[in-house]
DRENTORKOL-3810 file (N, C-alpha, C; in nm, 4 decimals):
REM DRENTORKOL-3810
@n.u->-0.0336; n.v->16.3695; n.w->16.2199; ca.u->-0.0019; ca.v->16.2390; ca.w->16.2751; c.u->0.1358; c.v->16.1979; c.w->16.2227
@n.u->0.2150; n.v->16.1402; n.w->16.3103; ca.u->0.3467; ca.v->16.0949; ca.w->16.2665; c.u->0.3806; c.v->15.9618; c.w->16.3312
@n.u->0.4766; n.v->15.8951; n.w->16.2709; ca.u->0.5155; ca.v->15.7607; ca.w->16.3138; c.u->0.5821; c.v->15.7644; c.w->16.4508
@n.u->0.5754; n.v->15.6544; n.w->16.5242; ca.u->0.6471; ca.v->15.6485; ca.w->16.6519; c.u->0.7941; c.v->15.6850; c.w->16.6320
@n.u->0.8462; n.v->15.7628; n.w->16.7264; ca.u->0.9815; ca.v->15.8152; ca.w->16.7137; c.u->1.0606; c.v->15.7891; c.w->16.8404
@n.u->1.1808; n.v->15.7333; n.w->16.8249; ca.u->1.2726; ca.v->15.7152; ca.w->16.9365; c.u->1.3714; c.v->15.8310; c.w->16.9364
@n.u->1.3927; n.v->15.8893; n.w->17.0533; ca.u->1.4908; ca.v->15.9960; ca.w->17.0681; c.u->1.5999; c.v->15.9394; c.w->17.1585
@n.u->1.7164; n.v->15.9146; n.w->17.1016; ca.u->1.8245; ca.v->15.8494; ca.w->17.1746; c.u->1.9100; c.v->15.9496; c.w->17.2503
@n.u->1.9291; n.v->15.9232; n.w->17.3791; ca.u->2.0125; ca.v->16.0033; ca.w->17.4685; c.u->1.9887; c.v->16.1545; c.w->17.4588
@n.u->1.8631; n.v->16.1981; n.w->17.4733; ca.u->1.8393; ca.v->16.3425; ca.w->17.4705; c.u->1.8985; c.v->16.4077; c.w->17.5952
@n.u->1.9473; n.v->16.5289; n.w->17.5797; ca.u->2.0023; ca.v->16.6023; ca.w->17.6936; c.u->1.8910; c.v->16.6537; c.w->17.7837
@n.u->1.9266; n.v->16.6936; n.w->17.9037; ca.u->1.8272; ca.v->16.7462; ca.w->17.9981; c.u->1.7560; c.v->16.8694; c.w->17.9438
@n.u->1.8218; n.v->16.9435; n.w->17.8541; ca.u->1.7628; ca.v->17.0661; ca.w->17.8007; c.u->1.6709; c.v->17.0414; c.w->17.6808
@n.u->1.6615; n.v->16.9172; n.w->17.6326; ca.u->1.5742; ca.v->16.8857; ca.w->17.5196; c.u->1.4281; c.v->16.9008; c.w->17.5619
@n.u->1.3474; n.v->16.9575; n.w->17.4732; ca.u->1.2049; ca.v->16.9780; ca.w->17.5028; c.u->1.1378; c.v->16.8470; c.w->17.5426
@n.u->1.1749; n.v->16.7389; n.w->17.4774; ca.u->1.1145; ca.v->16.6090; ca.w->17.5058; c.u->1.1420; c.v->16.5646; c.w->17.6506
@n.u->1.2458; n.v->16.6228; n.w->17.7129; ca.u->1.2777; ca.v->16.5899; ca.w->17.8518; c.u->1.2219; c.v->16.6941; c.w->17.9493
@n.u->1.1627; n.v->16.7995; n.w->17.8978; ca.u->1.1130; ca.v->16.9083; ca.w->17.9814; c.u->0.9620; c.v->16.9032; c.w->18.0025
@n.u->0.8898; n.v->16.8415; n.w->17.9102; ca.u->0.7434; ca.v->16.8438; ca.w->17.9148; c.u->0.6873; c.v->16.7024; c.w->17.9067
@n.u->0.5614; n.v->16.6906; n.w->17.9505; ca.u->0.4957; ca.v->16.5606; ca.w->17.9368; c.u->0.4766; c.v->16.5294; c.w->17.7890
@n.u->0.4818; n.v->16.4029; n.w->17.7576; ca.u->0.4724; ca.v->16.3598; ca.w->17.6186; c.u->0.3357; c.v->16.2953; c.w->17.5975
@n.u->0.2587; n.v->16.3510; n.w->17.5050; ca.u->0.1302; ca.v->16.2931; ca.w->17.4674; c.u->0.1357; c.v->16.2634; c.w->17.3185
@n.u->0.2139; n.v->16.1666; n.w->17.2825; ca.u->0.2302; ca.v->16.1311; ca.w->17.1435; c.u->0.3248; c.v->16.0139; c.w->17.1318
@n.u->0.3482; n.v->15.9707; n.w->17.0085; ca.u->0.4326; ca.v->15.8519; ca.w->16.9870; c.u->0.5817; c.v->15.8845; c.w->16.9881
@n.u->0.6271; n.v->15.9493; n.w->17.0955; ca.u->0.7683; ca.v->15.9840; ca.w->17.1093; c.u->0.8222; c.v->15.9153; c.w->17.2341
@n.u->0.9341; n.v->15.8483; n.w->17.2201; ca.u->0.9933; ca.v->15.7787; ca.w->17.3334; c.u->1.1393; c.v->15.8182; c.w->17.3477
@n.u->1.1688; n.v->15.9038; n.w->17.4470; ca.u->1.3098; ca.v->15.9331; ca.w->17.4727; c.u->1.3734; c.v->15.8142; c.w->17.5444
@n.u->1.4931; n.v->15.7772; n.w->17.5019; ca.u->1.5651; ca.v->15.6653; ca.w->17.5620; c.u->1.6973; c.v->15.7178; c.w->17.6156
@n.u->1.7172; n.v->15.7028; n.w->17.7465; ca.u->1.8420; ca.v->15.7459; ca.w->17.8097; c.u->1.9090; c.v->15.6241; c.w->17.8701
@n.u->2.0383; n.v->15.6126; n.w->17.8504; ca.u->2.1137; ca.v->15.5011; ca.w->17.9068; c.u->2.1568; c.v->15.5353; c.w->18.0489
@n.u->2.1451; n.v->15.4358; n.w->18.1359; ca.u->2.1935; ca.v->15.4493; ca.w->18.2733; c.u->2.2708; c.v->15.3224; c.w->18.3080
@n.u->2.3606; n.v->15.3340; n.w->18.4056; ca.u->2.4489; ca.v->15.2213; ca.w->18.4391; c.u->2.3797; c.v->15.1186; c.w->18.5282
@n.u->2.2897; n.v->15.1634; n.w->18.6153; ca.u->2.2291; ca.v->15.0717; ca.w->18.7126; c.u->2.0810; c.v->15.1035; c.w->18.7301
@n.u->2.0109; n.v->15.0111; n.w->18.7911; ca.u->1.8704; ca.v->15.0341; ca.w->18.8232; c.u->1.8564; c.v->15.1523; c.w->18.9189
@n.u->1.9461; n.v->15.1614; n.w->19.0144; ca.u->1.9424; ca.v->15.2731; ca.w->19.1099; c.u->1.9590; c.v->15.4069; c.w->19.0374
@n.u->2.0438; n.v->15.4102; n.w->18.9356; ca.u->2.0626; ca.v->15.5321; ca.w->18.8567; c.u->1.9346; c.v->15.5675; c.w->18.7801
@n.u->1.8637; n.v->15.4645; n.w->18.7313; ca.u->1.7376; ca.v->15.4877; ca.w->18.6608; c.u->1.6324; c.v->15.5458; c.w->18.7562
@n.u->1.6256; n.v->15.4914; n.w->18.8772; ca.u->1.5312; ca.v->15.5420; ca.w->18.9772; c.u->1.5666; c.v->15.6867; c.w->19.0129
@n.u->1.6942; n.v->15.7147; n.w->19.0278; ca.u->1.7392; ca.v->15.8519; ca.w->19.0561; c.u->1.7003; c.v->15.9449; c.w->18.9419
@n.u->1.7156; n.v->15.8991; n.w->18.8195; ca.u->1.6794; ca.v->15.9775; ca.w->18.6997; c.u->1.5303; c.v->16.0111; c.w->18.7003
@n.u->1.4461; n.v->15.9152; n.w->18.7317; ca.u->1.3012; ca.v->15.9397; ca.w->18.7375; c.u->1.2698; c.v->16.0391; c.w->18.8491
@n.u->1.3306; n.v->16.0207; n.w->18.9632; ca.u->1.3003; ca.v->16.1056; ca.w->19.0791; c.u->1.3580; c.v->16.2473; c.w->19.0675
@n.u->1.4498; n.v->16.2689; n.w->18.9752; ca.u->1.5077; ca.v->16.4019; ca.w->18.9567; c.u->1.4135; c.v->16.4955; c.w->18.8810
@n.u->1.3047; n.v->16.4417; n.w->18.8290; ca.u->1.2093; ca.v->16.5200; ca.w->18.7491; c.u->1.0734; c.v->16.5235; c.w->18.8187
@n.u->0.9824; n.v->16.6009; n.w->18.7582; ca.u->0.8450; ca.v->16.5999; ca.w->18.8083; c.u->0.7901; c.v->16.4580; c.w->18.7998
@n.u->0.6975; n.v->16.4276; n.w->18.8867; ca.u->0.6373; ca.v->16.2941; ca.w->18.8874; c.u->0.5695; c.v->16.2648; c.w->18.7538
@n.u->0.5922; n.v->16.1471; n.w->18.6971; ca.u->0.5278; ca.v->16.1152; ca.w->18.5693; c.u->0.3799; c.v->16.0804; c.w->18.5867
@n.u->0.3027; n.v->16.1092; n.w->18.4828; ca.u->0.1618; ca.v->16.0717; ca.w->18.4821; c.u->0.1486; c.v->15.9197; c.w->18.4843
@n.u->0.2356; n.v->15.8517; n.w->18.4097; ca.u->0.2339; ca.v->15.7057; ca.w->18.4052; c.u->0.3774; c.v->15.6545; c.w->18.4022
@n.u->0.3961; n.v->15.5350; n.w->18.4565; ca.u->0.5278; ca.v->15.4710; ca.w->18.4581; c.u->0.5096; c.v->15.3275; c.w->18.4117
@n.u->0.5933; n.v->15.2850; n.w->18.3176; ca.u->0.5818; ca.v->15.1522; ca.w->18.2592; c.u->0.7130; c.v->15.0757; c.w->18.2727
@n.u->0.7403; n.v->15.0161; n.w->18.3881; ca.u->0.8632; ca.v->14.9372; ca.w->18.4010; c.u->0.8471; c.v->14.7986; c.w->18.3367
@n.u->0.9504; n.v->14.7550; n.w->18.2685; ca.u->0.9515; ca.v->14.6237; ca.w->18.2048; c.u->1.0661; c.v->14.5426; c.w->18.2624
@n.u->1.0367; n.v->14.4242; n.w->18.3150; ca.u->1.1409; ca.v->14.3346; ca.w->18.3652; c.u->1.0792; c.v->14.2002; c.w->18.4004
@n.u->1.1593; n.v->14.0959; n.w->18.3880; ca.u->1.1192; ca.v->13.9638; ca.w->18.4354; c.u->1.1689; c.v->13.9391; c.w->18.5771
@n.u->1.2449; n.v->14.0338; n.w->18.6302; ca.u->1.2994; ca.v->14.0200; ca.w->18.7654; c.u->1.2092; c.v->14.0938; c.w->18.8647
@n.u->1.1388; n.v->14.0169; n.w->18.9450; ca.u->1.0451; ca.v->14.0764; ca.w->19.0404; c.u->1.1144; c.v->14.1741; c.w->19.1349
@n.u->1.2363; n.v->14.1426; n.w->19.1779; ca.u->1.3093; ca.v->14.2303; ca.w->19.2694; c.u->1.3335; c.v->14.3673; c.w->19.2058
@n.u->1.3600; n.v->14.3700; n.w->19.0767; ca.u->1.3811; ca.v->14.4976; ca.w->19.0075; c.u->1.2521; c.v->14.5791; c.w->19.0032
@n.u->1.1424; n.v->14.5129; n.w->18.9711; ca.u->1.0125; ca.v->14.5819; ca.w->18.9673; c.u->0.9773; c.v->14.6349; c.w->19.1057
@n.u->0.9976; n.v->14.5521; n.w->19.2079; ca.u->0.9681; ca.v->14.5957; ca.w->19.3451; c.u->1.0530; c.v->14.7165; c.w->19.3836
@n.u->1.1790; n.v->14.7191; n.w->19.3421; ca.u->1.2663; ca.v->14.8337; ca.w->19.3711; c.u->1.2142; c.v->14.9596; c.w->19.3026
@n.u->1.1679; n.v->14.9460; n.w->19.1800; ca.u->1.1105; ca.v->15.0601; ca.w->19.1075; c.u->0.9837; c.v->15.1085; c.w->19.1767
@n.u->0.8967; n.v->15.0164; n.w->19.2159; ca.u->0.7703; ca.v->15.0534; ca.w->19.2824; c.u->0.7958; c.v->15.1216; c.w->19.4167
@n.u->0.8960; n.v->15.0722; n.w->19.4907; ca.u->0.9304; ca.v->15.1339; ca.w->19.6201; c.u->1.0001; c.v->15.2683; c.w->19.6025
@n.u->1.0766; n.v->15.2821; n.w->19.4948; ca.u->1.1636; ca.v->15.3981; ca.w->19.4802; c.u->1.1094; c.v->15.5135; c.w->19.3992
@n.u->0.9922; n.v->15.4968; n.w->19.3352; ca.u->0.9378; ca.v->15.6024; ca.w->19.2509; c.u->0.7908; c.v->15.6271; c.w->19.2851
@n.u->0.7387; n.v->15.7356; n.w->19.2298; ca.u->0.5973; ca.v->15.7688; ca.w->19.2479; c.u->0.5456; c.v->15.8221; c.w->19.1159
@n.u->0.4328; n.v->15.7702; n.w->19.0711; ca.u->0.3728; ca.v->15.8128; ca.w->18.9442; c.u->0.2214; c.v->15.8133; c.w->18.9599
@n.u->0.1537; n.v->15.8748; n.w->18.8619; ca.u->0.0078; ca.v->15.8772; ca.w->18.8643; c.u->-0.0520; c.v->15.7383; c.w->18.8506
@n.u->0.0088; n.v->15.6548; n.w->18.7704; ca.u->-0.0349; ca.v->15.5167; ca.w->18.7512; c.u->0.0814; c.v->15.4349; c.w->18.7010
@n.u->0.0816; n.v->15.3073; n.w->18.7322; ca.u->0.1925; ca.v->15.2208; ca.w->18.6918; c.u->0.1351; c.v->15.0933; c.w->18.6310
@n.u->0.1863; n.v->15.0562; n.w->18.5156; ca.u->0.1553; ca.v->14.9273; ca.w->18.4551; c.u->0.2881; c.v->14.8549; c.w->18.4361
@n.u->0.2990; n.v->14.7361; n.w->18.4907; ca.u->0.4218; ca.v->14.6576; ca.w->18.4816; c.u->0.4143; c.v->14.5685; c.w->18.3582
@n.u->0.5183; n.v->14.5740; n.w->18.2776; ca.u->0.5346; ca.v->14.4910; ca.w->18.1574; c.u->0.4278; c.v->14.5145; c.w->18.0508
@n.u->0.3736; n.v->14.6348; n.w->18.0460; ca.u->0.2797; ca.v->14.6722; ca.w->17.9409; c.u->0.2644; c.v->14.8236; c.w->17.9443
@n.u->0.1894; n.v->14.8791; n.w->17.8496; ca.u->0.1631; ca.v->15.0229; ca.w->17.8490; c.u->0.0152; c.v->15.0488; c.w->17.8278
@n.u->-0.0327; n.v->15.1552; n.w->17.8852; ca.u->-0.1686; ca.v->15.2066; ca.w->17.8647; c.u->-0.2819; c.v->15.1167; c.w->17.9128
@n.u->-0.2566; n.v->14.9923; n.w->17.9448; ca.u->-0.3627; ca.v->14.8984; ca.w->17.9791; c.u->-0.4403; c.v->14.9447; c.w->18.1025
@n.u->-0.3714; n.v->15.0052; n.w->18.1991; ca.u->-0.4389; ca.v->15.0476; ca.w->18.3218; c.u->-0.5479; c.v->15.1506; c.w->18.2935
@n.u->-0.5315; n.v->15.2289; n.w->18.1879; ca.u->-0.6324; ca.v->15.3294; ca.w->18.1554; c.u->-0.7622; c.v->15.2662; c.w->18.1078
@n.u->-0.7547; n.v->15.1480; n.w->18.0507; ca.u->-0.8734; ca.v->15.0801; ca.w->18.0009; c.u->-0.9501; c.v->15.0017; c.w->18.1052
@n.u->-0.9028; n.v->14.9987; n.w->18.2272; ca.u->-0.9693; ca.v->14.9221; ca.w->18.3331; c.u->-1.0401; c.v->15.0207; c.w->18.4257
@n.u->-1.1715; n.v->15.0263; n.w->18.4154; ca.u->-1.2493; ca.v->15.1241; ca.w->18.4918; c.u->-1.2321; c.v->15.1125; c.w->18.6423
@n.u->-1.1995; n.v->14.9943; n.w->18.6906; ca.u->-1.1870; ca.v->14.9763; ca.w->18.8359; c.u->-1.0598; c.v->15.0411; c.w->18.8908
@n.u->-0.9649; n.v->15.0765; n.w->18.8029; ca.u->-0.8413; ca.v->15.1394; ca.w->18.8483; c.u->-0.8518; c.v->15.2904; c.w->18.8341
@n.u->-0.8186; n.v->15.3651; n.w->18.9396; ca.u->-0.8183; ca.v->15.5112; ca.w->18.9262; c.u->-0.7039; c.v->15.5546; c.w->18.8360
@n.u->-0.7191; n.v->15.6707; n.w->18.7736; ca.u->-0.6140; ca.v->15.7222; ca.w->18.6872; c.u->-0.6031; c.v->15.8716; c.w->18.7107
@n.u->-0.4851; n.v->15.9191; n.w->18.7288; ca.u->-0.4636; ca.v->16.0619; ca.w->18.7485; c.u->-0.3199; c.v->16.0852; c.w->18.7876
@n.u->-0.2810; n.v->16.2103; n.w->18.7862; ca.u->-0.1423; ca.v->16.2437; ca.w->18.8091; c.u->-0.1072; c.v->16.2697; c.w->18.9539
@n.u->0.0192; n.v->16.3024; n.w->18.9727; ca.u->0.0746; ca.v->16.3386; ca.w->19.1029; c.u->0.1608; c.v->16.4616; c.w->19.0802
@n.u->0.1353; n.v->16.5691; n.w->19.1514; ca.u->0.2176; ca.v->16.6893; ca.w->19.1366; c.u->0.1927; c.v->16.7597; c.w->19.0048
@n.u->0.2998; n.v->16.7856; n.w->18.9289; ca.u->0.2901; ca.v->16.8627; ca.w->18.8051; c.u->0.2033; c.v->16.7954; c.w->18.6996
@n.u->0.1875; n.v->16.6637; n.w->18.7042; ca.u->0.1063; ca.v->16.5940; ca.w->18.6040; c.u->-0.0414; c.v->16.5907; c.w->18.6430
@n.u->-0.0787; n.v->16.6625; n.w->18.7470; ca.u->-0.2189; ca.v->16.6689; ca.w->18.7885; c.u->-0.2375; c.v->16.6061; c.w->18.9245
@n.u->-0.3520; n.v->16.6248; n.w->18.9802; ca.u->-0.3796; ca.v->16.5706; ca.w->19.1125; c.u->-0.5081; c.v->16.4895; c.w->19.1087
@n.u->-0.5100; n.v->16.3829; n.w->19.1828; ca.u->-0.6329; ca.v->16.3078; ca.w->19.1997; c.u->-0.6438; c.v->16.1867; c.w->19.1105
@n.u->-0.7638; n.v->16.1368; n.w->19.1049; ca.u->-0.7932; ca.v->16.0185; ca.w->19.0245; c.u->-0.9219; c.v->16.0461; c.w->18.9482
@n.u->-0.9168; n.v->16.0389; n.w->18.8167; ca.u->-1.0319; ca.v->16.0791; ca.w->18.7373; c.u->-1.0768; c.v->15.9684; c.w->18.6433
@n.u->-1.0978; n.v->15.8520; n.w->18.6942; ca.u->-1.1335; ca.v->15.7407; ca.w->18.6072; c.u->-1.2251; c.v->15.6460; c.w->18.6822
@n.u->-1.3274; n.v->15.5982; n.w->18.6177; ca.u->-1.4170; ca.v->15.5019; ca.w->18.6804; c.u->-1.4792; c.v->15.5561; c.w->18.8080
@n.u->-1.5017; n.v->15.4700; n.w->18.9042; ca.u->-1.5650; ca.v->15.5075; ca.w->19.0310; c.u->-1.4835; c.v->15.6124; c.w->19.1062
@n.u->-1.3491; n.v->15.5983; n.w->19.1029; ca.u->-1.2630; ca.v->15.6948; ca.w->19.1716; c.u->-1.2834; c.v->15.8348; c.w->19.1145
@n.u->-1.2966; n.v->15.8465; n.w->18.9834; ca.u->-1.3208; ca.v->15.9756; ca.w->18.9204; c.u->-1.4559; c.v->16.0316; c.w->18.9578
@n.u->-1.5556; n.v->15.9463; n.w->18.9606; ca.u->-1.6902; ca.v->15.9899; ca.w->19.0007; c.u->-1.6869; c.v->16.0419; c.w->19.1436
@n.u->-1.6209; n.v->15.9680; n.w->19.2324; ca.u->-1.6132; ca.v->16.0111; ca.w->19.3724; c.u->-1.5313; c.v->16.1390; c.w->19.3873
@n.u->-1.4216; n.v->16.1503; n.w->19.3115; ca.u->-1.3346; ca.v->16.2672; ca.w->19.3235; c.u->-1.3989; c.v->16.3923; c.w->19.2653
@n.u->-1.4707; n.v->16.3790; n.w->19.1565; ca.u->-1.5253; ca.v->16.4962; ca.w->19.0876; c.u->-1.6698; c.v->16.5264; c.w->19.1245
@n.u->-1.7364; n.v->16.4301; n.w->19.1847; ca.u->-1.8760; ca.v->16.4514; ca.w->19.2206; c.u->-1.8908; c.v->16.5233; c.w->19.3540
@n.u->-2.0076; n.v->16.5689; n.w->19.3805; ca.u->-2.0389; ca.v->16.6333; ca.w->19.5083; c.u->-2.1528; c.v->16.5556; c.w->19.5715
@n.u->-2.1232; n.v->16.4961; n.w->19.6848; ca.u->-2.2286; ca.v->16.4258; ca.w->19.7559; c.u->-2.3203; c.v->16.5270; c.w->19.8213
@n.u->-2.4473; n.v->16.4976; n.w->19.8199; ca.u->-2.5456; ca.v->16.5845; ca.w->19.8831; c.u->-2.6078; c.v->16.5083; c.w->19.9996
@n.u->-2.5547; n.v->16.5298; n.w->20.1198; ca.u->-2.6112; ca.v->16.4588; ca.w->20.2342; c.u->-2.7476; c.v->16.5181; c.w->20.2716
@n.u->-2.8433; n.v->16.4304; n.w->20.2973; ca.u->-2.9761; ca.v->16.4728; ca.w->20.3413; c.u->-3.0128; c.v->16.3880; c.w->20.4620
@n.u->-3.0415; n.v->16.4544; n.w->20.5733; ca.u->-3.0896; ca.v->16.3867; ca.w->20.6933; c.u->-3.2358; c.v->16.4249; c.w->20.7083
@n.u->-3.3194; n.v->16.3273; n.w->20.7067; ca.u->-3.4632; ca.v->16.3519; ca.w->20.7134; c.u->-3.5134; c.v->16.3048; c.w->20.8485
@n.u->-3.5418; n.v->16.3995; n.w->20.9351; ca.u->-3.5910; ca.v->16.3685; ca.w->21.0692; c.u->-3.7428; c.v->16.3588; c.w->21.0675
@n.u->-3.8003; n.v->16.2732; n.w->21.1505; ca.u->-3.9458; ca.v->16.2742; ca.w->21.1657; c.u->-3.9884; c.v->16.4059; c.w->21.2329
@n.u->-4.1118; n.v->16.4431; n.w->21.2200; ca.u->-4.1590; ca.v->16.5703; ca.w->21.2763; c.u->-4.1323; c.v->16.5779; c.w->21.4254
@n.u->-4.1525; n.v->16.4694; n.w->21.4962; ca.u->-4.1205; ca.v->16.4654; ca.w->21.6388; c.u->-3.9957; c.v->16.3802; c.w->21.6544
@n.u->-3.8851; n.v->16.4473; n.w->21.6915; ca.u->-3.7577; ca.v->16.3774; ca.w->21.6987; c.u->-3.6946; c.v->16.3966; c.w->21.8359
@n.u->-3.6006; n.v->16.3104; n.w->21.8715; ca.u->-3.5310; ca.v->16.3193; ca.w->21.9998; c.u->-3.4553; c.v->16.4513; c.w->22.0125
@n.u->-3.4104; n.v->16.5076; n.w->21.9000; ca.u->-3.3379; ca.v->16.6348; ca.w->21.9067; c.u->-3.4271; c.v->16.7506; c.w->21.9505
@n.u->-3.5594; n.v->16.7303; n.w->21.9513; ca.u->-3.6508; ca.v->16.8346; ca.w->22.0002; c.u->-3.6207; c.v->16.8685; c.w->22.1458
@n.u->-3.5661; n.v->16.7721; n.w->22.2202; ca.u->-3.5356; ca.v->16.7955; ca.w->22.3614; c.u->-3.4175; c.v->16.8916; c.w->22.3787
@n.u->-3.3424; n.v->16.9147; n.w->22.2738; ca.u->-3.2251; ca.v->17.0022; ca.w->22.2829; c.u->-3.2556; c.v->17.1473; c.w->22.2462
@n.u->-3.3820; n.v->17.1753; n.w->22.2120; ca.u->-3.4211; ca.v->17.3102; ca.w->22.1730; c.u->-3.5008; c.v->17.3764; c.w->22.2849
@n.u->-3.4933; n.v->17.5100; n.w->22.2932; ca.u->-3.5744; ca.v->17.5803; ca.w->22.3933; c.u->-3.7234; c.v->17.5603; c.w->22.3631
@n.u->-3.8107; n.v->17.5663; n.w->22.4585; ca.u->-3.7835; ca.v->17.5869; ca.w->22.6013; c.u->-3.7284; c.v->17.4590; c.w->22.6637
@n.u->-3.6436; n.v->17.4764; n.w->22.7635; ca.u->-3.5722; ca.v->17.3639; ca.w->22.8226; c.u->-3.6459; c.v->17.2984; c.w->22.9387
@n.u->-3.7702; n.v->17.3332; n.w->22.9576; ca.u->-3.8472; ca.v->17.2727; ca.w->23.0666; c.u->-3.8601; c.v->17.1216; c.w->23.0457
@n.u->-3.8775; n.v->17.0793; n.w->22.9217; ca.u->-3.8882; ca.v->16.9354; ca.w->22.8933; c.u->-3.7578; c.v->16.8641; c.w->22.9298
@n.u->-3.6436; n.v->16.9269; n.w->22.8989; ca.u->-3.5143; ca.v->16.8682; ca.w->22.9300; c.u->-3.4942; c.v->16.8593; c.w->23.0804
@n.u->-3.5327; n.v->16.9652; n.w->23.1516; ca.u->-3.5184; ca.v->16.9649; ca.w->23.2978; c.u->-3.6022; c.v->16.8529; c.w->23.3580
@n.u->-3.7242; n.v->16.8353; n.w->23.3107; ca.u->-3.8095; ca.v->16.7259; ca.w->23.3606; c.u->-3.7463; c.v->16.5902; c.w->23.3322
@n.u->-3.6926; n.v->16.5737; n.w->23.2131; ca.u->-3.6292; ca.v->16.4465; ca.w->23.1761; c.u->-3.5082; c.v->16.4196; c.w->23.2654
@n.u->-3.4284; n.v->16.5214; n.w->23.2931; ca.u->-3.3124; ca.v->16.5036; ca.w->23.3797; c.u->-3.3578; c.v->16.4660; c.w->23.5210
@n.u->-3.4631; n.v->16.5302; n.w->23.5708; ca.u->-3.5170; ca.v->16.4962; ca.w->23.7045; c.u->-3.5578; c.v->16.3496; c.w->23.7096
@n.u->-3.6238; n.v->16.3025; n.w->23.6027; ca.u->-3.6681; ca.v->16.1640; ca.w->23.5993; c.u->-3.5489; c.v->16.0690; c.w->23.5977
@n.u->-3.4455; n.v->16.1032; n.w->23.5188; ca.u->-3.3281; ca.v->16.0162; ca.w->23.5076; c.u->-3.2442; c.v->16.0134; c.w->23.6345
@n.u->-3.2398; n.v->16.1263; n.w->23.7078; ca.u->-3.1592; ca.v->16.1351; ca.w->23.8283; c.u->-3.2249; c.v->16.0568; c.w->23.9430
@n.u->-3.3552; n.v->16.0497; n.w->23.9470; ca.u->-3.4249; ca.v->15.9799; ca.w->24.0555; c.u->-3.4009; c.v->15.8358; c.w->24.0552
END
C-alpha cells in the first residue's frame, strides 16, 4: 500500500499513461483548452470511469457530448459505483457491458423462458392431420 501519488506531465510513453490505473495514482497533464482536453481523452482507449470537475454546466455538457466512458460522475469520484441503480462497466478496452446492480444481473444472467400450454391448445390445429384445419377453414369461408 502506498500514499496517493501525483504524476505531473507524464509523457505518452509513461506506463501510467499506457494502462488503466487501479490505485492511488493520478497523472496530471496540462492542456490549453477544454477542446484539447477532450481530444486528449479521445486519443486513448475509452476510460472505465471519467470524473469531470467544473462549476460551468456548459463545460460539463461539452465533456459529456465529446467523450465516452464506462461511467461518469460529475464533480466527485467513485460515487457512481456505490449506487446499485446505476450500471457500471467499461467500453472497449476497459471491458464491455454493465456489471452492477440490476443491469449486471440482467447482463450476466440467463433468462429461461418457459411457455406452458394447456393440454388442448389452439396450436393443435397447426399439427397434422390437417383435416381439422380444413374443416375450420370451410366453416370460416361459409
